[in-house]
C-alpha positions in Angstrom: 3.1 -6.9 -16.3 1.7 -4.0 -14.3 0.6 -5.0 -10.8 0.0 -3.8 -7.3 3.2 -3.8 -5.2 1.5 -5.8 -2.4 2.2 -9.4 -3.6 5.9 -8.7 -4.6 6.6 -7.0 -1.3 4.9 -9.7 0.8 7.1 -12.3 -1.0 10.2 -10.2 -0.4 9.4 -9.9 3.3 8.9 -13.7 3.6 12.0 -14.4 1.5 14.3 -11.9 3.3 15.2 -9.8 0.2 14.1 -6.4 -1.0 12.5 -5.0 -4.2 14.1 -1.9 -5.6 12.1 1.2 -6.4 13.9 3.2 -9.1 12.6 6.6 -9.9 11.8 7.5 -13.6 12.1 10.8 -15.2 11.6 10.2 -18.9 11.3 7.5 -21.6 15.0 6.5 -21.5 15.0 5.9 -17.7 11.8 3.9 -17.9 13.0 1.7 -20.7 16.4 1.1 -19.0 14.8 0.0 -15.8 12.2 -2.2 -17.4 14.7 -4.0 -19.6 17.1 -4.6 -16.7 14.3 -6.0 -14.5 13.4 -8.4 -17.3 17.0 -9.4 -17.8 17.4 -10.0 -14.1 14.0 -11.7 -13.7 13.4 -9.3 -10.9 10.2 -7.6 -9.7 10.6 -3.8 -9.8 8.9 -0.7 -8.7 8.9 2.4 -10.9 8.8 5.5 -8.7 7.3 8.8 -9.8 7.6 11.9 -7.7 5.0 14.6 -8.2 7.6 16.9 -9.7 8.7 14.2 -12.2 5.0 13.5 -13.0 4.5 17.2 -13.8 7.7 17.3 -15.9 6.4 14.3 -17.9 3.1 16.4 -18.5 1.0 14.6 -15.9 0.2 11.4 -14.2 -2.1 10.2 -17.0 0.8 10.6 -19.5 3.1 8.7 -17.3 0.6 5.8 -16.7 -0.1 5.5 -20.4 3.6 5.5 -21.3 4.5 2.9 -18.8 1.6 0.6 -19.7 2.4 0.9 -23.4 6.1 0.4 -22.9 5.6 -2.6 -20.6 3.4 -4.2 -23.3 5.7 -3.2 -26.3 8.8 -4.5 -24.6 7.1 -7.8 -23.7 8.0 -7.4 -20.0 7.0 -10.5 -18.1 8.2 -9.6 -14.6 5.9 -7.9 -12.0 6.1 -4.1 -12.4 4.4 -1.6 -10.0 3.9 2.0 -11.1 4.2 3.9 -7.8 3.7 7.5 -6.7 6.7 8.6 -4.5 6.0 11.0 -1.6 2.6 11.9 -2.7 0.5 14.7 -1.2 -3.2 14.0 -0.3 -4.3 15.5 -3.6 -1.5 13.9 -5.6 -2.3 10.4 -4.2 -5.9 10.7 -5.3 -4.9 11.9 -8.8 -2.6 8.9 -9.3 -5.3 6.5 -8.2 -7.5 8.1 -10.9 -4.7 8.1 -13.5 -4.1 4.4 -13.4 -1.1 4.0 -11.2 -0.9 0.5 -9.5 0.6 1.7 -6.3 0.8 5.0 -4.4 2.6 6.5 -1.4 0.9 9.1 0.8 3.5 11.0 2.7 1.6 12.3 5.7 4.8 12.7 7.9 4.5 16.5 7.8 1.2 16.3 9.7 0.7 15.5 13.4 0.2 11.8 13.9 -3.6 12.1 14.3 -4.1 13.9 11.0 -1.6 11.5 9.3 -3.7 8.6 10.6 -7.0 10.2 9.5 -5.8 11.0 5.9 -4.0 7.7 5.5 -7.1 5.8 6.6 -9.2 7.5 3.9 -6.6 6.8 1.2 -6.1 3.2 2.2 -9.8 2.6 1.7 -9.8 4.4 -1.7 -6.6 2.6 -2.9 -7.8 -0.9 -1.9 -11.2 -0.2 -3.5 -9.3 0.2 -6.7 -6.9 -2.7 -6.3 -4.0 -0.4 -5.6 -1.3 -0.9 -3.0 -0.5 2.0 -0.7 2.6 3.1 1.3 2.5 5.4 4.3 5.2 7.3 6.1 6.0 8.0 9.8 9.0 10.2 10.7 10.4 12.2 7.9 13.3 11.2 5.6 16.2 13.7 5.9 17.4 16.0 3.1 15.5 17.1 0.0 14.2 15.3 -3.0 12.2 17.0 -5.6 10.8 19.6 -3.2 10.1 17.2 -0.4 12.2 18.3 2.6 12.6 16.4 5.9 14.7 16.8 9.0 15.5 13.1 9.2 14.1 12.4 12.7 13.6 8.8 13.7 10.0 7.5 13.7 8.2 6.6 16.9 7.5 2.8 16.8 4.2 3.2 18.5 3.1 5.7 15.9 4.3 3.3 13.2 2.0 0.6 14.7 -0.9 3.1 14.6 -0.4 3.7 10.9 0.4 0.0 10.0 -2.8 -1.1 11.7 -4.8 1.0 9.2 -4.1 -1.7 6.6 -1.4 0.0 4.6 0.6 -2.4 2.4 4.1 -1.0 3.2 5.4 1.5 5.7 8.3 4.0 5.3 9.7 5.0 8.7 12.5 7.5 9.3 15.6 5.7 10.8 18.2 8.3 10.1 18.1 7.9 6.3 18.6 10.8 4.0 17.5 11.7 0.5 20.4 12.6 -1.9 24.1 12.2 -1.2 25.0 11.4 2.4 27.3 13.9 4.2 30.6 12.7 5.6 29.4 13.2 9.2 26.3 11.0 8.7 25.6 9.0 11.9 24.3 6.0 10.0 21.0 4.1 10.2 19.4 3.6 13.6 19.0 -0.2 13.6 17.7 0.1 17.2 14.7 2.1 15.8 14.2 -0.2 12.9 14.2 -3.3 15.1 11.7 -1.7 17.4 9.4 -0.8 14.5 9.7 -4.3 13.1 8.7 -5.7 16.5 5.6 -3.4 16.5 4.5 -3.9 12.9 5.2 -7.7 12.4 4.7 -8.9 8.9 4.4 -5.3 7.5 7.0 -4.8 4.6 9.1 -1.8 5.7 10.5 0.7 3.2 14.0 2.3 3.2 14.1 5.7 1.4 17.4 7.4 0.5 19.1 4.2 -0.7 21.9 6.0 -2.5 25.2 5.9 -0.6 24.1 3.5 2.3 27.0 1.0 2.8 26.2 -2.5 1.5 26.5 -4.0 5.0 23.9 -1.6 6.3 21.6 -2.5 3.4 21.9 -6.2 4.3 21.2 -5.6 8.0 18.2 -3.4 7.1 16.8 -6.2 5.0 17.4 -8.7 7.8 15.3 -6.4 10.1 12.3 -6.2 7.8 13.0 -3.8 5.0 11.5 -5.2 1.8 11.5 -2.1 -0.4 14.5 0.2 -1.0 14.3 3.4 -3.0 17.1 4.5 -5.3 17.1 7.8 -7.3 20.1 10.0 -6.8 22.6 7.3 -7.7 20.9 6.8 -11.1 21.0 10.5 -11.6 24.7 10.7 -10.8 25.8 7.8 -13.1 23.5 9.2 -15.9 25.1 12.6 -15.7 28.6 11.2 -15.5 28.3 9.0 -18.5 26.7 11.8 -20.6 29.4 14.2 -19.5 32.1 11.8 -20.6 30.5 11.3 -24.0 30.3 15.1 -24.6 33.8 15.8 -23.2 35.2 13.1 -25.5 33.7 15.0 -28.4 31.6 12.0 -29.5 28.6 14.3 -30.0 30.6 16.0 -32.8 31.5 12.8 -34.6 29.1 11.7 -37.3 25.6 12.0 -36.0 26.7 11.7 -32.4 24.4 14.6 -31.5 21.4 12.5 -32.3 19.5 12.2 -29.0 19.3 8.4 -29.4 23.1 8.3 -29.4 23.7 11.2 -27.0 21.6 9.6 -24.3 22.7 6.0 -24.9 25.7 6.1 -22.5 23.7 7.5 -19.7 20.9 4.9 -20.3 23.5 2.1 -20.2 24.9 3.5 -17.0 21.4 3.3 -15.4 21.0 -0.3 -16.6 24.3 -1.2 -14.9 23.4 0.6 -11.7 20.0 -1.0 -11.5 21.4 -4.4 -12.0 24.0 -3.8 -9.3 21.3 -2.8 -6.9 19.0 -5.7 -7.7 21.9 -8.1 -7.0 22.6 -6.3 -3.7 18.9 -6.4 -2.7 18.6 -10.1 -3.5 15.7 -9.7 -5.9 17.4 -11.2 -9.0 15.5 -14.4 -10.1 12.6 -13.6 -7.8 10.0 -12.6 -10.4 
């Protein structure tokens, strides 16, 4: 059931749990995440970066695939199709293509331009019944061409953007895209708490969910995080399972080279990882 992310995140905020955003890259990933969400009776957000959208031949193709798959699989839990780290132009394109949720990442602009562009896109999104996420303070590291230094967000700037009527807010609190380095200082809960105090009921978003210790995840949720993004971890387990299958020579046994068999171990690994995260985030049974 494709829906805006607003209601599921408002419920998560009130219920002190988080909804996972799991990025998709192809049919196998999408199917794995949808089936796991249905099995766990958990709401879910399918994230699509602009790079992944291009890889899958465009946002319209992605929207059509997800809508058809959602119907064909008989998915009953709430599913949001969400643009991840969208540019101004990309956000508009996804609204037009049929996404049910978008993220405009204006963190690379100065705060006044971020506010100006976000305000325009909030009006356009809500006019079309689509939820919108904004960002203040960049997320560290690099993901699909989006590079950030990882500075902590200014709580007052977060309030400025939250007051525009966005449905969720991503704020830099020391989190990083990709694998966390050994010398990572951890999340700044002081910053997160200050942002929570300024933004009130606004669902907050934690990007870079891969590799953050479970106790930090739990504390972040207690301080207002209602959406947690996971991408790298799914990529890692998919690659590992596929590598083991090939190294074991299973692709040379019978018709083990058939893509449906070759990609099955990686797909199963994604299912297991998504279920693990849904349990950690507390969204199981919350559909």
